[in-house]
C-alpha positions in Angstrom: 0.0 0.0 0.0 1.3 3.5 -0.9 1.6 6.2 1.6 -1.0 8.1 -0.1 -3.4 5.1 0.0 -2.5 4.5 3.7 -3.3 8.2 4.6 -6.7 7.8 2.8 -7.4 4.9 5.1 -7.0 6.9 8.3 -8.7 10.0 6.7 -11.6 7.8 5.8 -11.9 6.5 9.3 -11.9 10.0 10.7 -14.4 11.2 8.0 -16.8 8.3 8.8 -17.4 9.7 12.4 -20.9 11.1 12.3 -21.6 14.7 13.4 -17.8 15.6 13.4 -17.5 19.0 11.7 -15.2 19.6 8.8 -13.5 22.5 10.9 -12.8 20.0 13.6 -11.2 17.5 11.4 -9.0 20.4 9.8 -8.1 21.4 13.3 -6.9 17.9 14.1 -4.9 17.6 10.8 -3.2 21.0 11.3 -2.0 19.9 14.7 -1.2 16.2 13.8 0.1 16.9 10.2 -1.1 13.5 8.9 -4.2 11.5 9.1 -2.4 8.6 10.7 -1.1 10.8 13.4 -4.6 12.0 14.2 -5.6 8.2 14.9 -2.5 8.0 17.2 -3.1 11.3 19.1 -3.7 11.0 22.8 -7.1 11.4 24.2 -6.0 14.4 26.1 -4.8 16.3 22.9 -8.0 15.4 21.1 -10.2 16.6 24.1 -8.1 19.8 24.2 -8.8 20.4 20.3 -12.4 19.3 20.0 -14.0 19.5 23.2 -15.7 16.7 25.3 -18.6 15.8 23.0 -16.4 15.5 19.7 -13.5 13.9 21.4 -15.9 11.3 22.9 -17.1 10.5 19.4 -13.4 9.9 18.2 -12.8 7.7 21.3 -15.8 5.7 20.6 -14.9 5.3 16.9 -11.6 3.9 17.9 -13.3 1.3 20.0 -15.7 0.2 17.2 -13.7 -0.1 14.0 -10.2 0.1 12.7 -9.2 2.4 9.8 -8.3 -0.6 7.6 -11.6 -2.2 8.2 -13.7 1.0 7.5 -11.8 1.5 4.1 -12.3 -2.3 3.3 -15.9 -2.1 3.8 -16.1 1.0 1.7 -14.3 -0.5 -1.2 -16.4 -3.7 -1.2 -19.4 -1.4 -1.5 -18.0 0.2 -4.7 -17.3 3.5 -3.0 -14.1 5.4 -3.3 -12.7 8.1 -1.0 -10.4 11.1 -1.0 -9.5 13.9 1.3 -7.8 17.2 1.3 -4.3 16.0 1.5 -4.7 13.3 -1.3 -3.3 14.0 -4.8 -6.7 13.4 -6.4 -8.7 15.8 -4.2 -10.4 18.6 -6.3 -8.1 21.6 -6.0 -11.0 23.9 -6.7 -12.6 23.0 -3.3 -9.5 23.7 -1.3 -9.9 27.5 -2.5 -13.3 28.0 -1.1 -14.4 29.0 2.5 -15.2 26.0 4.6 -13.9 23.3 2.3 -15.0 19.7 2.8 -12.4 17.6 4.6 -13.1 14.6 2.3 -15.4 13.1 -0.3 -17.0 9.8 -0.6 -17.7 9.1 -4.3 -19.0 6.5 -6.9 -17.8 6.9 -10.4 -15.2 9.6 -10.9 -14.2 13.0 -9.6 -14.3 16.0 -11.9 -11.1 16.9 -14.0 -10.2 20.3 -12.7 -8.7 21.1 -16.1 -12.2 20.8 -17.7 -14.5 23.7 -17.6 -17.6 23.1 -15.4 -21.0 24.9 -14.9 -23.2 24.3 -12.0 -26.8 24.4 -13.2 -29.3 24.9 -10.5 -33.0 25.9 -10.0 -36.5 25.1 -8.8 -37.4 21.6 -8.1 -41.0 22.3 -9.4 -40.1 24.0 -12.5 -42.3 25.2 -15.3 -42.4 23.9 -18.8 -40.1 26.9 -19.9 -37.7 26.0 -17.2 -37.6 22.4 -18.3 -36.9 23.4 -21.9 -34.3 26.0 -21.0 -32.4 23.8 -18.6 -32.4 21.0 -21.1 -31.4 23.1 -24.1 -28.5 25.0 -22.1 -27.0 21.9 -20.5 -27.2 20.0 -23.8 -25.5 23.0 -25.5 -22.8 23.1 -22.8 -22.4 19.4 -22.9 -21.8 19.3 -26.7 -18.8 21.5 -26.0 -17.3 19.0 -23.5 -18.2 21.1 -20.5 -18.9 19.4 -17.3 -22.2 19.9 -15.5 -22.4 20.0 -11.8 -25.7 19.9 -9.9 -27.4 18.2 -7.1 -29.4 15.5 -8.7 -32.6 16.7 -7.3 -36.0 16.8 -9.1 -36.6 19.6 -11.4 -33.7 21.7 -13.0 -31.1 19.6 -11.5 -32.1 16.3 -12.8 -33.3 17.8 -16.2 -29.9 19.5 -16.9 -27.9 16.4 -15.8 -29.9 14.1 -18.0 -29.4 16.5 -21.0 -25.7 16.8 -20.4 -25.4 13.0 -20.4 -27.5 12.8 -23.5 -25.1 15.2 -25.2 -22.2 12.9 -24.4 -20.8 15.0 -21.6 -19.8 14.1 -18.0 -22.1 15.3 -15.1 -21.5 15.1 -11.3 -24.2 15.0 -8.7 -23.3 16.3 -5.2 -25.7 14.7 -2.7 -27.3 16.0 0.5 -26.9 12.4 2.0 -24.7 9.4 2.0 -23.2 8.6 -1.5 -24.8 5.1 -1.2 -28.3 6.6 -0.7 -30.5 7.4 -3.8 -32.4 10.6 -3.1 -34.9 11.1 -4.6 -35.5 7.3 -5.3 -37.2 8.3 -8.6 -33.9 9.4 -9.9 -32.3 6.0 -9.5 -31.7 5.8 -13.4 -30.0 9.1 -13.3 -27.9 8.0 -10.4 -26.8 4.9 -12.1 -26.0 6.9 -15.3 -23.9 9.4 -13.4 -21.8 6.6 -11.9 -20.8 5.6 -15.3 -20.5 8.9 -17.2 -19.3 11.1 -14.3 -19.9 10.6 -10.7 -22.0 11.1 -7.5 -20.2 12.4 -4.4 -20.9 13.5 -0.8 -19.0 14.8 2.2 -21.4 12.9 4.5 -20.5 9.4 5.7 -21.9 6.3 4.0 -25.6 5.6 5.2 -26.4 9.2 6.0 -30.2 9.7 5.4 -31.2 12.9 3.6 -32.3 15.6 6.0 -33.4 19.2 5.3 -30.4 20.7 7.4 -27.8 18.7 5.1 -28.8 20.4 1.8 -27.7 23.9 2.2 -23.9 23.0 3.2 -23.6 20.5 0.2 -24.5 23.5 -2.1 -21.2 25.2 -1.3 -19.4 22.0 -3.1 -21.8 22.2 -6.0 -20.8 25.8 -6.7 -17.2 25.1 -5.6 -16.7 22.4 -8.2 -17.8 24.7 -11.0 -16.2 27.8 -12.7 -19.6 29.5 -13.2 -23.1 28.9 -11.8 -26.3 29.0 -14.1 -29.7 29.6 -12.5 -32.5 28.6 -14.7 -35.6 29.1 -12.4 -35.9 30.4 -9.0 -38.5 32.0 -6.8 -37.6 35.4 -5.2 -36.9 33.6 -1.8 -35.5 30.1 -2.5 -32.5 27.9 -1.6 -31.3 28.5 -5.0 -30.5 31.9 -4.1 -28.5 30.8 -1.1 -26.3 28.7 -3.5 -25.8 31.9 -5.5 -24.6 33.6 -2.4 -22.0 30.9 -1.8 -20.9 31.1 -5.4 -20.3 34.8 -5.2 -18.4 34.3 -2.0 -16.3 31.8 -3.8 -15.8 34.3 -6.7 -17.7 32.3 -9.2 -19.4 33.9 -12.2 -23.2 33.8 -12.0 -25.7 33.5 -15.0 -29.3 33.6 -14.9 -32.0 32.7 -17.5 -34.4 35.6 -17.9 -38.1 35.1 -17.5 -41.3 36.9 -17.6 -42.0 39.5 -15.0 -45.2 37.9 -14.0 -43.9 34.4 -13.5 -43.1 33.6 -9.7 -40.6 31.0 -10.8 -38.7 33.7 -12.9 -38.7 36.4 -10.1 -35.5 35.0 -8.4 -33.6 35.0 -11.9 -34.8 38.5 -12.9 -33.8 39.8 -9.5 -30.2 38.3 -10.0 -30.1 40.1 -13.4 -31.0 43.5 -11.8 -28.2 42.9 -9.2 -25.7 42.3 -11.9 -25.7 38.7 -12.9 -25.2 37.9 -16.6 -28.0 36.9 -18.8 -27.7 33.4 -20.4 -29.9 33.0 -23.5 -27.9 29.9 -24.9 -24.8 27.8 -24.1 -22.6 30.1 -26.2 -23.3 33.2 -24.1 -21.4 31.4 -21.1 -18.8 29.9 -23.4 -17.9 33.3 -25.0 -18.1 35.3 -21.6 -15.8 32.6 -19.9 -13.3 32.6 -22.8 -13.7 29.0 -23.2 -14.2 29.2 -26.9 -10.2 29.5 -27.1 -9.8 26.2 -25.1 -12.6 24.1 -26.2 -11.5 22.4 -29.5 -14.2 21.7 -32.1 -13.6 21.5 -35.8 -17.1 22.4 -37.0 -18.7 25.7 -36.4 -22.0 23.9 -36.3 -21.1 21.8 -33.3 -19.8 24.9 -31.6 -23.3 26.4 -31.9 -24.9 23.1 -30.9 -26.2 22.6 -34.4 -25.9 19.4 -36.3 -27.8 20.6 -39.3 -29.7 23.2 -41.0 -33.2 23.1 -42.6 -33.2 25.1 -45.9 -36.6 26.6 -46.0 -36.6 26.9 -49.7 -36.7 23.1 -50.0 -39.9 23.0 -47.9 -43.6 23.3 -49.0 -45.3 26.5 -48.0 -47.2 24.6 -45.4 -44.1 22.9 -43.8 -42.3 26.2 -43.9 -45.0 27.7 -42.0 -45.4 24.9 -39.4 -41.5 25.1 -38.7 -41.7 28.9 -38.5 -44.3 28.4 -35.7 -42.3 25.9 -33.7 -39.7 26.9 -31.2 -38.0 25.5 -28.0 -41.3 25.2 -26.1 -43.5 22.4 -27.5 -47.0 23.2 -28.6 -50.0 20.9 -29.2 -51.5 20.1 -32.7 -54.5 22.1 -32.0 -52.4 25.2 -31.3 -50.6 24.7 -34.5 -53.8 24.6 -36.5 -55.2 27.7 -34.7 -52.0 29.6 -35.5 -52.0 28.5 -39.1 -55.6 29.7 -39.4 -54.7 33.0 -38.0 -52.1 33.4 -40.6 -54.6 32.6 -43.4 -53.8 29.0 -44.2 -56.9 26.9 -45.2 -55.4 23.4 -45.6 -57.5 20.7 -44.0 -56.6 19.2 -40.6 -55.6 16.1 -42.4 -53.2 18.0 -44.5 -51.8 19.8 -41.5 -51.3 16.4 -39.7 -49.7 15.0 -42.8 -47.3 17.9 -42.8 -46.4 17.5 -39.2 -45.7 13.7 -39.7 -43.5 14.4 -42.7 -41.5 16.8 -40.7 -41.1 14.4 -37.9 -40.1 11.5 -40.0 -37.6 13.8 -41.7 -36.0 14.5 -38.4 -36.8 18.2 -38.6 -39.1 18.4 -35.6 -39.9 16.1 -32.6 -43.0 15.0 -30.7 -43.2 14.6 -26.9 -46.4 13.9 -25.1 -48.4 14.9 -28.1 -46.8 18.3 -28.4 -44.4 19.2 -31.2 -41.2 21.4 -31.2 -38.2 22.1 -33.6 -35.4 19.9 -32.6 -32.6 21.6 -30.5 -29.9 20.7 -32.9 -31.7 21.9 -36.1 -31.6 25.7 -37.3 -33.5 27.2 -40.1 -31.5 28.6 -43.2 -33.3 31.1 -45.1 
């Protein structure tokens, strides 16, 4: 066993002690210099540094399990571990206030050399938020940018699935033990992340999700990223707490504008008034951050997230009109018919349905849940 791996064993044992703060662990490490020395410290020294309650926890942990046993059980469960003194610990986290002492993870850790964006927002998002989160994460993912989020319902999960679908890597930071899937409905996403990215947590294995654990984990989400993108947020929400952490960490903050009358957009619009940058598409972030100079891509279309163009001159007047009506937000067939009638088109419903089917079969539009939209990677060429 290498010295680095041996140190991980002792650090993992320390980090598996429940309710012991990261600040307390750093205090021990500062005094002892190594994780192994912490394990061998006298009870009196630990009592002096941590106080009676925490020193009692350390004493009890020594009685219950040895470092090698803790580490072995972790590895058998398919869980990896790193800590602040290890070579593979994310360096970005060492630069933030109150950094985690260590990380339990499945899959891999983010590559610090690869640009990363944290995408956050409302759990109960609107259809607009759903579409924008998916489109922006997909656009960023196609350029090879890592997407960091919390694997929660709503914006988190939507953005991470879109990034994975685009062939990018995504990382979920959990507010529970890394072996606990929360919410349970995101099990498929959890499994995908462990293959094409990772899931990680500072909390010991087996820690159940509790409300008080989620705000602290948000500093890790923003800490692992170079920029934070807010897609939808209410004026008073946990998302804006993450933004405060990101600003404290010196991260760039972007927000997706929304209608003034939408409650879910008030938080984003407030951020824009306070100086956040507007993100209308992935290229806004890429250009602002200067990543266009480091992200290599031979084709301009791929840079724009466009795989092909539709030449409107090749379409029938009806198909051209249908494409002109469709955008990022899906609409129903009845809405398309109504809008065509408003523009003076008199074709029968059967002809319009035929036109929609031809466009769908041609790969120009897509249908989801009975609604139609222009494909995200298609652009109209006039």
